[in-house]
Backbone as CSV, one residue per row, in Angstrom:
resi,resn,N_x,N_y,N_z,CA_x,CA_y,CA_z,C_x,C_y,C_z
1,MET,-68.386,282.960,123.543,-68.328,283.081,121.971,-67.196,281.991,121.634
2,THR,-67.399,281.335,120.348,-66.312,280.194,120.314,-65.497,280.459,118.939
3,THR,-64.967,280.106,119.185,-63.545,280.420,117.657,-63.734,279.533,116.626
4,ASN,-63.526,279.163,115.077,-64.038,278.173,114.426,-62.854,278.344,113.083
5,ILE,-62.420,277.374,113.847,-61.282,276.964,112.728,-61.313,275.926,111.031
6,LEU,-61.452,275.617,110.079,-61.145,275.323,108.949,-59.663,275.074,108.672
7,VAL,-59.309,274.105,109.145,-58.169,273.515,107.933,-58.185,272.599,106.554
8,VAL,-57.640,273.416,105.654,-57.615,272.263,103.907,-56.644,272.439,103.660
9,GLY,-56.619,271.114,102.464,-54.782,270.672,102.015,-55.549,269.688,101.238
10,ILE,-54.755,268.804,100.823,-54.371,267.226,100.416,-54.247,266.589,101.325
11,GLY,-54.370,265.635,100.895,-54.060,264.358,101.668,-52.262,264.359,102.282
12,GLY,-51.999,263.983,103.159,-50.314,264.218,103.527,-49.701,265.190,103.111
13,GLN,-49.968,266.506,103.603,-50.115,267.772,104.420,-50.153,267.626,105.906
14,GLY,-50.476,266.961,106.303,-50.562,267.294,107.723,-51.617,268.035,108.200
15,ILE,-52.777,268.005,107.656,-54.085,268.768,107.876,-54.718,268.572,109.407
16,MET,-54.908,266.769,109.180,-55.558,266.636,110.701,-54.577,266.447,111.486
17,THR,-53.509,266.740,111.502,-52.303,267.153,112.787,-52.249,268.267,113.416
18,ALA,-52.613,269.008,112.423,-52.826,270.501,112.704,-53.988,270.299,113.426
19,ALA,-55.025,270.306,113.232,-56.276,270.385,114.050,-55.476,269.844,114.858
20,GLU,-55.830,268.236,115.321,-55.621,268.062,116.837,-54.671,268.396,117.488
21,ILE,-53.609,269.867,116.771,-52.886,270.087,117.446,-53.548,271.630,117.680
22,LEU,-54.236,272.040,117.491,-55.042,272.659,118.012,-56.217,273.203,118.703
23,ALA,-56.909,271.728,118.177,-57.732,271.268,119.588,-57.538,270.846,121.002
24,GLN,-55.632,270.291,120.648,-55.233,270.100,122.386,-55.067,271.029,122.828
25,ALA,-54.286,272.466,122.474,-53.857,273.405,122.582,-54.752,274.061,123.067
26,ALA,-56.427,274.378,122.765,-57.367,274.732,123.471,-57.847,274.613,124.143
27,VAL,-57.671,273.126,124.876,-58.338,272.671,125.516,-56.821,272.450,126.770
28,ALA,-55.908,272.424,126.116,-54.926,273.040,127.488,-55.124,274.592,128.275
29,GLN,-55.631,275.623,127.500,-56.169,276.582,127.666,-57.578,276.739,128.388
30,GLY,-58.407,275.150,128.514,-59.692,275.594,129.033,-60.691,275.525,128.627
31,PHE,-60.537,275.320,127.072,-61.523,275.576,125.900,-62.339,274.290,126.165
32,ALA,-63.414,274.596,125.738,-63.953,273.302,125.351,-63.365,272.957,124.054
33,ALA,-63.229,272.217,123.397,-63.280,271.832,121.808,-63.449,270.593,121.155
34,LYS,-64.288,270.634,120.484,-64.437,270.061,119.204,-64.234,269.661,117.874
35,LYS,-63.364,268.837,117.056,-62.475,268.509,115.711,-63.661,267.582,115.102
36,THR,-63.575,267.889,113.782,-64.038,266.574,112.244,-63.106,266.877,111.961
37,GLU,-63.201,265.549,111.004,-62.530,266.065,109.344,-62.915,265.046,108.626
38,VAL,-62.710,265.975,107.120,-63.757,264.888,106.025,-61.983,264.631,105.397
39,ALA,-61.493,263.323,105.152,-60.215,262.433,104.636,-60.455,262.329,103.369
40,GLY,-61.753,261.732,103.086,-62.105,261.328,101.807,-61.049,260.661,100.960
41,MET,-59.986,260.962,99.834,-58.992,260.643,98.970,-58.466,260.864,99.652
42,SER,-57.468,261.401,100.939,-56.889,261.544,102.014,-55.062,260.767,101.252
43,GLN,-55.028,259.918,101.100,-53.628,259.050,100.500,-53.517,259.254,99.476
44,ARG,-54.649,259.445,98.703,-54.144,258.951,96.840,-54.204,260.765,96.459
45,GLY,-53.267,262.113,97.913,-53.687,262.872,97.657,-55.267,263.818,97.538
46,GLY,-56.394,263.591,97.871,-57.151,263.442,97.634,-57.232,265.219,98.437
47,VAL,-58.098,265.925,98.035,-59.019,266.802,99.538,-59.093,266.369,100.938
48,VAL,-58.581,267.484,101.753,-58.684,266.929,103.491,-59.273,268.817,103.289
49,SER,-60.050,268.201,104.879,-60.779,269.656,105.497,-60.746,268.676,106.121
50,SER,-60.991,269.584,108.080,-60.855,269.587,109.262,-61.262,270.916,109.956
51,HIS,-62.686,270.937,110.679,-62.988,271.916,111.637,-62.761,271.921,112.984
52,VAL,-61.805,272.494,113.359,-62.278,272.945,114.513,-62.841,273.915,115.043
53,ARG,-63.496,273.883,116.599,-64.262,275.035,117.061,-64.242,274.441,118.542
54,PHE,-63.702,275.464,119.147,-63.353,275.360,121.086,-63.824,277.306,121.159
55,GLY,-64.318,276.693,122.716,-65.137,278.301,123.286,-65.328,277.203,124.800
56,LYS,-66.202,278.259,125.682,-66.724,277.629,126.988,-67.446,277.085,126.932
57,GLN,-68.059,276.419,125.296,-69.026,275.903,125.196,-69.473,274.885,123.773
58,VAL,-69.540,274.045,123.717,-69.435,273.739,121.922,-69.743,272.465,121.808
59,LEU,-71.288,272.418,121.206,-72.173,271.852,120.564,-71.600,270.886,119.689
60,SER,-71.167,271.405,118.569,-71.749,270.612,117.640,-69.799,270.869,116.864
61,PRO,-69.093,269.746,115.983,-67.701,269.996,115.271,-67.719,270.762,114.038
62,GLU,-69.243,270.987,113.628,-68.589,271.576,112.086,-69.190,272.981,112.531
63,VAL,-68.202,273.664,111.662,-67.920,275.182,111.140,-68.891,275.563,110.104
64,ALA,-70.136,276.468,109.722,-71.377,276.347,108.897,-70.445,277.487,107.588
65,PRO,-70.680,277.635,106.826,-70.398,278.894,105.996,-70.817,280.115,106.275
66,GLY,-69.467,280.563,106.164,-69.738,282.724,106.670,-69.551,281.959,107.933
67,GLU,-69.144,281.312,108.736,-68.811,281.019,110.174,-67.411,280.577,110.787
68,ALA,-66.236,281.018,109.721,-65.000,280.612,110.383,-63.926,281.798,110.769
69,ASP,-63.744,281.545,112.009,-62.946,282.867,111.837,-61.510,282.615,111.516
70,VAL,-61.027,281.784,111.103,-59.930,281.729,110.862,-59.928,280.217,109.717
71,LEU,-58.833,280.833,108.764,-59.224,279.958,107.417,-57.438,279.232,107.159
72,LEU,-57.013,277.651,107.363,-55.530,277.504,107.197,-55.856,276.858,106.438
73,GLY,-55.368,277.609,105.095,-54.984,276.788,103.498,-53.649,276.129,103.615
74,PHE,-53.784,274.948,103.994,-52.073,274.550,103.131,-51.707,274.199,101.937
75,GLU,-53.488,274.754,100.972,-53.340,274.684,99.737,-53.640,275.687,98.885
76,ALA,-53.133,276.236,98.194,-54.255,277.608,97.559,-55.383,277.493,96.693
77,ALA,-56.198,276.630,95.970,-56.874,276.376,95.413,-57.647,276.101,96.640
78,GLU,-57.338,275.038,97.566,-58.024,274.494,98.712,-58.606,276.030,98.887
79,ALA,-57.756,276.013,99.673,-58.252,277.517,100.634,-58.965,278.615,99.522
80,MET,-59.222,278.260,98.085,-59.828,279.607,97.592,-61.572,278.869,97.811
81,ARG,-61.191,277.461,97.429,-62.844,276.825,97.042,-63.354,276.485,98.828
82,TRP,-62.301,276.844,99.325,-63.327,277.147,100.628,-63.682,278.332,101.793
83,SER,-62.690,279.522,100.826,-62.972,280.812,101.613,-64.148,281.560,101.784
84,HIS,-65.521,280.766,101.431,-67.056,281.150,101.430,-67.023,280.883,103.485
85,TYR,-66.326,280.114,103.095,-67.047,279.950,105.143,-66.147,280.822,106.102
86,LEU,-65.709,281.491,105.808,-65.307,282.915,106.499,-66.203,284.122,106.434
87,ARG,-65.947,284.128,107.877,-67.189,285.020,108.355,-66.695,286.414,107.579
88,PRO,-66.757,287.502,107.877,-67.093,288.887,107.386,-66.416,289.790,108.347
89,GLY,-64.542,289.751,107.695,-63.704,290.253,109.359,-62.526,288.580,109.442
90,GLY,-62.980,287.700,109.249,-62.518,286.438,109.198,-61.024,286.820,108.562
91,VAL,-59.884,286.093,108.479,-58.254,285.753,108.607,-58.484,284.523,107.388
92,ALA,-58.021,284.408,106.198,-57.406,283.182,105.665,-55.739,283.066,105.734
93,MET,-54.741,282.269,105.755,-54.111,282.144,106.097,-53.488,281.156,105.089
94,VAL,-52.389,281.723,103.353,-52.929,280.313,102.739,-51.403,280.420,102.607
95,ASN,-50.943,279.002,102.454,-49.413,278.687,101.742,-49.472,278.694,100.489
96,HIS,-48.733,279.209,99.788,-48.078,279.876,98.313,-48.570,278.478,97.493
97,LEU,-48.367,276.962,98.113,-48.341,275.870,97.029,-49.233,275.810,96.560
98,ARG,-48.891,274.698,94.883,-49.523,274.887,94.421,-49.571,273.014,94.460
99,LEU,-50.746,272.605,94.451,-50.633,271.315,93.930,-51.457,270.494,92.356
100,THR,-51.428,269.983,91.778,-52.906,269.517,90.248,-53.362,268.414,91.125
101,PRO,-55.211,268.786,91.904,-55.523,267.402,92.543,-55.425,266.225,90.843
102,PRO,-56.198,264.742,91.353,-56.479,264.208,90.460,-58.054,264.636,89.185
103,ILE,-58.549,265.722,90.312,-59.759,265.932,88.746,-59.805,266.804,87.770
104,VAL,-58.156,267.284,88.011,-57.315,268.309,87.205,-56.824,267.593,86.132
105,SER,-55.754,266.779,86.648,-54.806,265.504,86.105,-56.211,264.680,84.781
106,LEU,-56.960,265.322,85.554,-57.951,263.990,84.389,-58.626,265.059,83.553
107,GLY,-58.602,266.059,83.329,-59.437,267.127,82.592,-60.299,267.642,83.264
108,LEU,-61.056,267.392,84.192,-63.073,267.116,84.162,-62.058,268.334,85.283
109,PHE,-61.655,269.600,84.965,-61.915,270.906,85.935,-60.528,271.082,85.423
110,ASP,-60.349,272.783,85.501,-59.250,273.840,85.492,-58.544,274.493,86.611
111,TYR,-56.964,274.420,87.046,-56.541,274.910,87.867,-56.916,276.072,87.708
112,PRO,-57.236,277.024,89.065,-57.382,278.463,88.891,-56.194,279.125,88.859
113,VAL,-55.747,280.343,88.125,-54.578,281.015,87.727,-53.986,281.811,88.795
114,ASP,-54.699,282.445,89.559,-54.201,282.608,90.492,-55.258,282.280,91.800
115,PRO,-55.017,281.361,92.703,-56.064,281.301,93.999,-56.111,281.889,94.743
116,ILE,-55.127,282.918,95.248,-54.858,283.542,96.322,-55.608,285.221,95.749
117,ALA,-55.238,285.713,94.322,-55.803,286.745,94.108,-57.532,286.930,94.457
118,SER,-57.680,285.484,94.029,-59.364,285.550,93.774,-59.901,285.435,95.261
119,ILE,-59.431,285.269,96.236,-59.499,285.847,97.195,-59.959,286.790,97.574
120,ARG,-58.618,287.337,96.905,-58.688,288.313,97.470,-59.516,289.859,97.358
121,GLU,-59.865,288.860,95.362,-60.929,289.896,94.932,-62.625,289.629,95.451
122,CYS,-62.805,288.611,96.513,-63.552,288.472,97.389,-63.915,289.124,98.620
123,GLY,-62.636,290.296,99.099,-62.931,290.770,100.160,-62.280,290.071,101.195
124,VAL,-61.838,289.357,101.496,-60.582,288.433,101.939,-59.595,289.009,102.485
125,ASN,-59.561,288.959,104.254,-58.295,289.491,104.457,-57.073,288.369,104.403
126,VAL,-56.657,288.263,103.253,-55.775,286.936,102.825,-53.677,287.264,103.880
127,HIS,-53.865,286.676,104.470,-51.901,286.515,104.694,-51.134,285.090,104.387
128,ASP,-50.490,284.946,102.737,-50.159,284.460,101.890,-48.348,284.715,102.838
129,ILE,-47.813,283.324,102.339,-46.620,282.393,102.993,-46.297,281.780,101.747
130,ASP,-45.162,281.381,101.677,-44.297,280.492,101.230,-43.801,279.269,102.416
131,ALA,-44.503,278.467,102.363,-44.442,277.966,103.779,-43.518,276.615,103.184
132,GLY,-43.250,275.977,102.347,-42.466,274.875,101.445,-41.761,275.600,101.328
133,GLU,-41.392,276.819,101.062,-39.339,277.384,100.720,-38.790,277.207,102.458
134,ILE,-39.934,277.835,102.928,-39.599,277.769,104.797,-38.628,276.548,104.785
135,ALA,-40.402,275.370,104.469,-39.564,274.270,105.071,-38.471,273.310,104.352
136,ARG,-38.234,273.835,103.207,-37.194,273.477,102.860,-35.738,273.361,102.976
137,GLU,-35.613,274.763,103.606,-34.084,275.746,103.595,-34.016,275.121,105.097
138,LEU,-35.542,274.659,106.014,-35.183,273.522,106.926,-34.804,272.513,106.898
139,GLY,-34.769,271.697,105.729,-34.486,270.701,104.969,-35.035,269.495,105.608
140,ASP,-36.772,270.136,105.434,-37.190,269.081,105.757,-38.815,269.890,105.455
141,LEU,-39.612,268.796,104.296,-41.176,269.346,104.057,-41.793,268.682,104.665
142,ARG,-41.969,268.624,106.146,-42.759,268.051,106.383,-42.950,268.968,107.394
143,LEU,-42.552,269.865,107.856,-42.841,270.853,109.106,-43.283,272.507,107.971
144,VAL,-44.035,272.252,107.481,-44.384,273.075,106.309,-46.216,273.072,107.812
145,ASN,-46.402,272.043,108.164,-47.739,271.652,108.833,-47.452,273.283,110.508
146,THR,-46.541,272.942,110.663,-45.691,273.640,112.070,-45.769,275.269,111.079
147,ILE,-44.916,275.230,110.770,-44.930,276.452,109.552,-46.399,277.279,109.837
148,MET,-47.190,276.650,109.167,-48.335,277.994,108.838,-49.743,277.292,110.286
149,LEU,-49.255,276.172,111.383,-49.439,277.032,111.606,-48.834,278.200,113.555
150,GLY,-47.814,278.102,113.175,-46.643,279.358,113.635,-47.038,280.701,113.000
151,ALA,-47.553,280.474,111.942,-47.805,281.812,110.994,-49.862,281.911,111.279
152,ILE,-50.718,281.538,111.551,-51.668,281.335,112.243,-51.393,281.736,113.581
153,SER,-50.939,281.528,114.572,-51.225,281.304,116.154,-50.876,282.581,116.688
154,GLU,-50.729,283.769,115.920,-51.763,285.991,116.815,-52.796,286.324,116.155
155,HIS,-53.597,284.991,115.681,-54.756,285.401,115.256,-55.882,284.289,116.078
156,LEU,-55.314,283.785,117.100,-56.230,282.985,117.750,-56.066,283.660,119.677
157,PRO,-57.268,283.016,120.649,-57.875,283.332,121.620,-56.996,283.363,122.691
158,PHE,-56.148,282.671,122.472,-54.519,281.960,123.229,-53.726,283.220,123.257
159,PRO,-52.402,282.760,123.774,-51.491,282.612,123.408,-50.452,282.085,122.778
160,ALA,-49.914,282.633,121.828,-49.117,282.017,120.921,-48.017,280.800,121.626
161,GLU,-47.472,281.279,122.864,-46.831,280.288,122.909,-47.561,279.050,123.655
162,VAL,-48.026,279.031,123.580,-49.042,277.799,124.592,-50.042,276.531,123.123
163,LEU,-49.534,277.159,121.873,-49.628,276.315,120.608,-48.300,275.867,120.460
164,LYS,-47.025,276.421,120.087,-45.677,276.512,119.876,-45.585,275.568,120.936
165,GLU,-45.701,275.479,122.570,-45.127,274.676,123.337,-45.981,272.987,123.200
166,ASN,-47.212,272.803,123.051,-48.249,272.101,122.259,-46.635,270.953,121.281
167,ILE,-46.763,271.978,120.662,-45.830,271.371,119.063,-44.526,270.913,119.526
168,VAL,-44.085,271.416,120.615,-42.931,271.159,120.559,-42.564,269.499,121.308
169,SER,-43.655,269.828,122.385,-43.957,268.674,123.175,-44.526,267.481,122.392
170,ARG,-45.337,267.047,121.612,-45.319,266.313,120.784,-44.065,265.540,120.030
171,PHE,-43.889,266.916,119.695,-42.831,265.994,119.096,-41.329,265.719,119.555
172,SER,-41.029,266.499,120.692,-40.005,265.893,121.182,-40.121,264.621,122.465
173,ALA,-41.294,264.176,122.509,-41.279,263.392,122.907,-41.061,261.758,121.549
174,LYS,-41.418,262.349,120.749,-41.062,260.755,119.579,-39.140,261.949,119.371
175,ASN,-38.960,261.642,119.503,-37.513,262.575,118.933,-37.102,264.399,119.705
176,PRO,-36.269,264.161,120.956,-35.891,266.081,120.652,-34.965,266.442,119.948
177,ALA,-34.296,266.255,118.728,-34.637,267.073,117.872,-35.200,267.541,116.886
178,LEU,-36.246,266.214,117.192,-37.663,266.748,116.189,-38.275,267.920,117.127
179,GLY,-38.851,268.319,118.260,-39.390,269.600,119.142,-38.318,270.312,118.607
180,GLU,-37.152,270.028,118.860,-36.135,271.612,118.318,-36.658,272.548,116.500
181,ILE,-36.598,271.608,116.094,-36.691,271.930,114.652,-37.766,272.245,114.668
182,ASN,-38.220,271.311,114.550,-40.935,272.356,115.413,-40.492,273.476,115.932
183,ALA,-39.568,274.007,116.749,-39.767,275.314,118.340,-39.144,276.620,116.578
184,LYS,-38.184,276.365,115.753,-37.662,276.719,114.433,-39.148,277.233,113.512
185,ALA,-39.139,275.699,112.819,-40.204,276.418,112.346,-41.435,276.973,112.359
186,PHE,-41.721,276.554,113.453,-43.147,277.823,114.068,-43.008,279.206,113.950
187,THR,-41.669,279.076,114.890,-41.268,281.129,114.781,-41.222,281.194,113.404
188,LEU,-40.268,280.931,112.442,-40.083,281.129,111.407,-40.774,281.574,110.792
189,GLY,-42.861,280.359,111.286,-43.965,280.801,110.059,-44.210,281.838,110.842
190,GLN,-44.059,282.190,112.563,-44.569,283.133,112.291,-44.313,284.984,111.976
191,GLU,-42.461,284.127,111.721,-41.708,286.426,111.545,-42.628,285.875,109.833
192,ALA,-42.576,284.721,109.089,-43.787,285.115,108.312,-44.957,285.692,107.377
193,ALA,-45.953,285.146,108.838,-46.496,285.662,108.531,-46.812,287.363,108.913
194,ARG,-45.758,287.790,109.541,-45.726,289.727,110.094,-45.469,290.210,108.545
């Protein structure tokens, strides 16, 4: 069995960091893991996606349409755009955040009226949370990715605590206070998802 996760959003949201943390946690549990990312114009607010696959043996890092077990959407319209990658019975965890990408600002496309409702209309199992509001309450918008990882942690094939420990050790190495606030953000993400 291979677990396929697609992490999507807008540049600067921590998509690649979240994917790296997921892959490292899987490796810590003895899985083979591969990941890839499409950064594109990530530094200019463009779209970013990262594929994470882990299991007993993983040959390719790419998740094919219709095969993702988990869609982790840091931005609502991006989650909608990638929702066809979910397998039947897969789970989408979507942040309420709505960011206007440059193609909308330029008038080339319209932003969807209600992207989360559109995903639901396709029969997808969607859990939506306001990770941005939780991060604001914690005093740091950069915590959105940890909140989202906490939210999806109970939908992974290893204990949530493994993912949390990986996050805490990663940020504690930079500064112990960062480890503590990320631990809190992770727990609040878990609670919001419930």
